[in-house]
C-alpha positions as CSV (number, residue, x, y, z in Angstrom):
1,M,25.5,104.9,122.8
2,D,24.9,101.3,124.0
3,D,22.5,99.0,122.3
4,H,20.3,97.2,124.9
5,S,18.2,95.4,122.5
6,D,19.3,92.1,123.9
7,D,17.6,93.0,127.2
8,I,14.1,93.2,125.8
9,I,11.7,90.6,127.2
10,R,9.5,89.1,124.5
11,P,6.0,88.1,125.4
12,S,5.3,84.4,125.5
13,P,3.3,82.9,122.7
14,R,1.3,81.1,125.2
15,I,-2.3,82.4,126.0
16,E,-4.4,81.3,128.8
17,V,-8.2,81.3,128.4
18,Y,-10.4,81.0,131.5
19,A,-13.7,79.5,130.5
20,D,-16.8,80.3,132.5
21,A,-15.2,83.3,134.2
22,G,-18.5,85.2,134.5
23,R,-20.7,85.6,137.5
24,K,-21.5,82.5,139.4
25,R,-25.2,81.7,140.0
26,W,-25.9,80.5,143.5
27,P,-29.2,78.5,143.9
28,D,-31.3,79.8,146.7
29,D,-31.1,76.5,148.7
30,L,-27.3,76.6,148.6
31,K,-27.3,80.3,149.6
32,A,-29.6,79.4,152.6
33,R,-27.4,76.5,153.7
34,I,-24.2,78.7,153.5
35,A,-26.0,81.5,155.4
36,A,-27.3,79.0,158.1
37,E,-23.7,77.6,158.4
38,S,-22.4,81.1,159.0
39,L,-25.0,81.7,161.8
40,E,-23.9,78.6,163.8
41,P,-22.2,79.4,167.1
42,G,-18.5,80.0,166.7
43,A,-18.7,80.2,162.9
44,I,-16.6,82.9,161.2
45,V,-18.1,84.3,158.0
46,T,-14.8,84.7,156.2
47,D,-14.0,80.9,156.9
48,V,-17.4,79.8,155.8
49,A,-17.1,81.9,152.6
50,R,-13.7,80.5,151.8
51,R,-14.9,77.0,152.3
52,H,-17.7,77.5,149.7
53,G,-15.7,79.5,147.2
54,C,-17.6,82.8,147.6
55,R,-16.9,86.2,149.2
56,P,-17.8,87.2,152.7
57,Q,-19.9,90.1,151.3
58,Q,-22.1,87.5,149.6
59,V,-22.6,85.6,152.8
60,H,-23.5,88.9,154.7
61,D,-26.0,89.7,152.1
62,W,-27.5,86.2,152.2
63,R,-27.9,86.6,156.0
64,R,-29.5,90.0,155.5
65,R,-32.0,88.5,153.0
66,A,-32.7,85.7,155.5
67,R,-33.5,88.3,158.2
68,L,-35.9,90.1,155.8
69,G,-37.6,86.8,155.0
70,Q,-36.4,86.9,151.3
71,L,-34.3,83.7,151.9
72,V,-35.6,80.7,153.9
73,L,-32.9,79.1,155.9
74,P,-33.1,75.3,156.4
75,A,-34.5,74.1,159.8
76,S,-31.9,72.8,162.1
77,A,-32.6,70.1,164.8
78,D,-31.6,72.6,167.5
79,T,-33.9,75.3,166.2
80,V,-36.8,76.2,168.3
81,S,-40.0,76.5,166.2
82,F,-43.5,77.4,167.3
83,V,-46.7,75.8,166.3
84,P,-50.3,77.2,166.5
85,L,-52.4,76.3,169.4
86,V,-55.6,74.6,168.2
87,S,-58.4,74.2,170.7
88,E,-60.6,71.0,170.7
89,A,-63.6,72.8,171.8
90,S,-64.4,76.5,171.4
91,L,-67.0,78.7,173.1
92,P,-70.0,79.9,171.2
93,A,-69.6,83.5,170.0
94,A,-72.4,84.7,172.5
95,A,-71.0,82.9,175.5
96,E,-69.3,84.9,178.2
97,P,-66.3,83.5,180.0
98,S,-67.0,82.8,183.7
99,G,-65.1,84.4,186.4
100,S,-63.6,81.1,187.7
101,P,-59.9,80.8,187.4
102,E,-60.2,77.4,185.6
103,A,-62.0,79.0,182.8
104,A,-59.2,81.4,182.1
105,T,-56.4,78.9,182.4
106,V,-54.7,77.3,179.4
107,T,-52.6,74.1,180.0
108,V,-50.1,73.0,177.2
109,E,-48.5,69.7,177.6
110,F,-45.8,68.1,175.5
111,P,-43.2,65.3,176.3
112,G,-41.2,66.3,179.3
113,A,-43.0,69.7,180.1
114,R,-46.3,71.3,180.9
115,R,-47.1,75.0,180.6
116,R,-50.0,76.6,182.3
117,G,-51.1,80.1,181.6
118,A,-54.0,82.4,182.7
119,R,-55.7,85.0,180.5
120,N,-53.5,88.2,180.2
121,A,-50.7,86.3,182.0
122,R,-47.1,86.9,181.0
123,P,-45.2,83.9,179.8
124,C,-42.8,82.7,182.6
125,C,-41.5,79.1,182.7
126,V,-42.1,75.5,181.8
127,E,-42.9,73.0,184.6
């Protein structure tokens, strides 16, 4: 019988300890920025996640939360946003609108464009 005791690999006395190896807490504003970055044209979720040191599943979850309104994405300069239309003058409650086309037309003007719309009209285009 051969003695192979010389072939035994002995464990190293060196021990590695990883501090702070628990779950990472991501602030909501950082989650929102990462999710917004992943929604940019041409962005790949896996690449965005790798750049920020998180998993793609987390980014997908943050995107889902943004769609549900649970996470507010930062506004981008290219993002189209809507503002409420505020009228300078309003009709008294008892007043009836006249039958003239001008009374039923709304004109909205902003730099570089003008939009006119009649009551019950479908939105079409900007002049």
